[in-house]
C-alpha positions as CSV (number, residue, x, y, z in Angstrom):
1,M,-28.1,20.6,-13.0
2,I,-27.9,17.0,-14.8
3,S,-24.3,17.1,-15.0
4,Y,-24.0,17.9,-11.6
5,L,-26.3,15.2,-10.2
6,F,-24.5,12.7,-12.5
7,T,-21.0,13.8,-11.3
8,L,-22.7,13.3,-7.7
9,L,-23.8,9.7,-8.4
10,V,-20.3,8.9,-9.9
11,H,-18.6,10.4,-6.7
12,V,-21.2,8.5,-4.4
13,F,-21.0,5.2,-6.0
14,A,-17.0,5.1,-6.4
15,A,-16.6,6.2,-2.9
16,M,-19.2,3.2,-2.0
17,F,-17.3,0.8,-4.1
18,W,-13.9,1.9,-2.6
19,V,-15.0,1.6,1.1
20,G,-17.1,-1.3,0.7
21,G,-14.3,-3.3,-1.1
22,I,-11.9,-2.6,1.7
23,I,-14.6,-3.9,4.0
24,F,-15.3,-7.0,2.1
25,Y,-11.6,-7.5,1.6
26,V,-11.1,-7.6,5.6
27,L,-14.3,-9.0,6.3
28,V,-14.4,-11.8,3.8
29,I,-11.0,-12.4,2.0
30,I,-8.9,-12.1,5.3
31,S,-11.1,-14.6,7.0
32,V,-11.3,-17.0,4.1
33,I,-7.6,-17.2,3.9
34,R,-7.4,-18.0,7.5
35,D,-9.2,-21.6,6.8
36,P,-6.7,-24.3,7.2
37,D,-8.0,-26.2,4.2
38,L,-6.5,-23.4,2.0
39,K,-3.0,-23.0,3.7
40,N,-1.3,-24.1,0.5
41,V,-2.9,-21.5,-1.7
42,K,-3.5,-18.6,0.9
43,L,-1.0,-16.2,-0.2
44,K,-1.3,-17.0,-3.6
45,L,-5.0,-16.0,-3.3
46,L,-4.2,-13.0,-1.2
47,E,-1.8,-11.7,-4.0
48,K,-4.3,-12.5,-6.9
49,T,-6.9,-10.5,-5.0
50,A,-4.8,-7.8,-3.8
51,L,-3.6,-7.1,-7.5
52,Q,-6.7,-7.2,-8.8
53,F,-8.3,-4.6,-6.2
54,R,-5.2,-2.5,-6.6
55,K,-6.3,-2.3,-10.5
56,V,-9.6,-1.2,-9.7
57,S,-8.5,1.0,-6.7
58,Y,-6.7,3.6,-9.0
59,V,-9.3,3.9,-11.4
60,I,-11.8,4.8,-8.3
61,F,-9.2,7.4,-7.0
62,L,-9.0,9.0,-10.4
63,M,-12.9,9.1,-10.7
64,L,-13.0,10.6,-7.0
65,T,-10.7,13.2,-8.1
66,I,-12.1,14.3,-11.0
67,S,-15.6,14.0,-9.7
68,G,-14.6,15.6,-6.5
69,T,-13.0,18.7,-8.2
70,F,-16.1,19.3,-10.4
71,L,-18.2,19.1,-7.5
72,L,-16.5,21.8,-5.7
73,Y,-16.3,24.0,-8.7
74,T,-20.3,23.6,-9.5
75,K,-21.0,24.3,-5.8
76,G,-18.8,27.7,-6.1
77,F,-16.1,26.5,-3.7
78,L,-13.1,26.3,-6.3
79,H,-12.4,29.3,-8.2
80,L,-10.2,29.0,-11.1
81,T,-7.9,32.0,-10.2
82,H,-4.2,32.7,-10.4
83,N,-4.2,33.3,-7.0
84,I,-3.8,29.7,-5.4
85,H,-4.3,31.1,-1.8
86,E,-7.7,32.5,-2.7
87,S,-8.8,29.4,-4.3
88,I,-7.8,26.8,-1.4
89,F,-9.1,29.2,1.3
90,S,-12.5,29.5,-0.5
91,I,-13.0,25.8,0.1
92,P,-15.0,25.1,3.3
93,P,-13.0,23.4,6.1
94,V,-15.0,20.3,6.1
95,F,-13.8,19.7,2.3
96,L,-10.4,21.3,2.8
97,L,-10.2,17.9,5.7
98,K,-11.5,15.5,3.4
99,I,-9.0,16.7,0.4
100,L,-6.0,16.6,2.8
101,L,-7.1,13.2,4.3
102,F,-7.9,11.8,0.4
103,L,-4.2,12.9,-0.3
104,V,-2.8,11.0,3.0
105,L,-5.0,8.0,1.8
106,L,-3.6,8.1,-1.6
107,F,0.5,8.1,-0.5
108,S,-0.4,5.5,2.1
109,S,-2.3,3.3,-0.7
110,L,0.6,3.9,-2.8
111,Y,3.3,2.8,0.0
112,H,1.0,-0.2,0.8
113,D,0.4,-1.4,-2.6
114,F,3.8,-0.9,-4.4
115,F,6.2,-1.4,-1.7
116,S,5.1,-3.2,1.6
117,G,2.5,-5.4,0.0
118,P,4.6,-6.6,-2.8
119,A,7.7,-7.1,-0.4
120,T,5.5,-9.4,1.8
121,F,4.9,-11.4,-1.2
122,T,8.5,-11.5,-2.1
123,Y,9.9,-12.4,1.4
124,A,7.1,-15.1,1.9
125,E,9.2,-18.2,1.1
126,S,12.8,-16.7,1.2
127,D,13.0,-14.7,4.7
128,P,10.6,-15.3,7.5
129,I,11.6,-12.3,9.6
130,Q,11.3,-9.9,6.7
131,F,8.0,-11.5,5.6
132,E,6.6,-11.0,9.2
133,K,7.6,-7.4,9.2
134,F,6.3,-6.6,5.9
135,R,3.2,-8.4,6.6
136,K,2.6,-6.5,10.0
137,R,3.4,-3.2,7.9
138,S,1.0,-4.1,5.1
139,A,-1.6,-4.9,7.6
140,L,-1.3,-1.6,9.6
141,F,-1.4,0.4,6.4
142,G,-4.6,-1.4,5.4
143,R,-6.0,-0.7,8.5
144,V,-5.2,2.9,8.3
145,N,-6.2,3.1,4.8
146,L,-9.9,1.7,6.2
147,L,-9.9,4.2,8.7
148,L,-9.0,7.0,6.6
149,S,-11.6,5.8,3.8
150,V,-14.4,6.0,6.4
151,T,-13.7,9.2,7.7
152,I,-13.5,10.9,4.3
153,A,-16.9,9.5,3.6
154,I,-18.4,10.8,6.8
155,L,-16.9,14.2,6.1
156,G,-18.5,14.0,2.7
157,V,-21.7,13.0,4.3
158,L,-21.4,16.1,6.7
159,G,-20.4,18.2,4.0
160,S,-23.6,17.3,2.1
161,R,-25.9,18.1,4.9
162,G,-24.5,21.5,5.2
163,V,-21.7,20.9,7.9
164,M,-19.0,23.3,6.8
165,S,-16.7,23.9,9.6
166,F,-15.9,22.4,12.9
167,P,-16.9,24.1,16.3
168,V,-13.8,24.9,17.7
169,T,-13.8,24.8,21.9
170,F,-11.2,24.5,24.1
């Protein structure tokens, strides 16, 4: 029981740090760098904070993956069998959707952090057209990642409160 509670706390705090970090980045960092007084250091500040948050992000993703797997297993939703079909479909739909969205978030973050984001900074001085293209793409992926993260957190709350599936009405 203590290992379950500890793991649950790790999972919740990691999720809080991730979602809170993205919201902080959008509401504080992006707002601050728009200050005209910071025009000369704007891109460098954005790049440095992005690189630091990226380091922390993948540690958080690993923590969420390990703790989430352990939580599913201890709640009896994940069975260690050789039949993958049986294992996957023993997981309630709310958690399956959460896992699917987490995988989408992970791949979206990898694209944002290792392709579009770095390309934005690469083209900042050399090619204004490419810079603007990648800046807009990075901003879009950042917004998508925020939306995915909040949705995943909501699904976690719903699952923890006993909502295991979604009513389907047509």
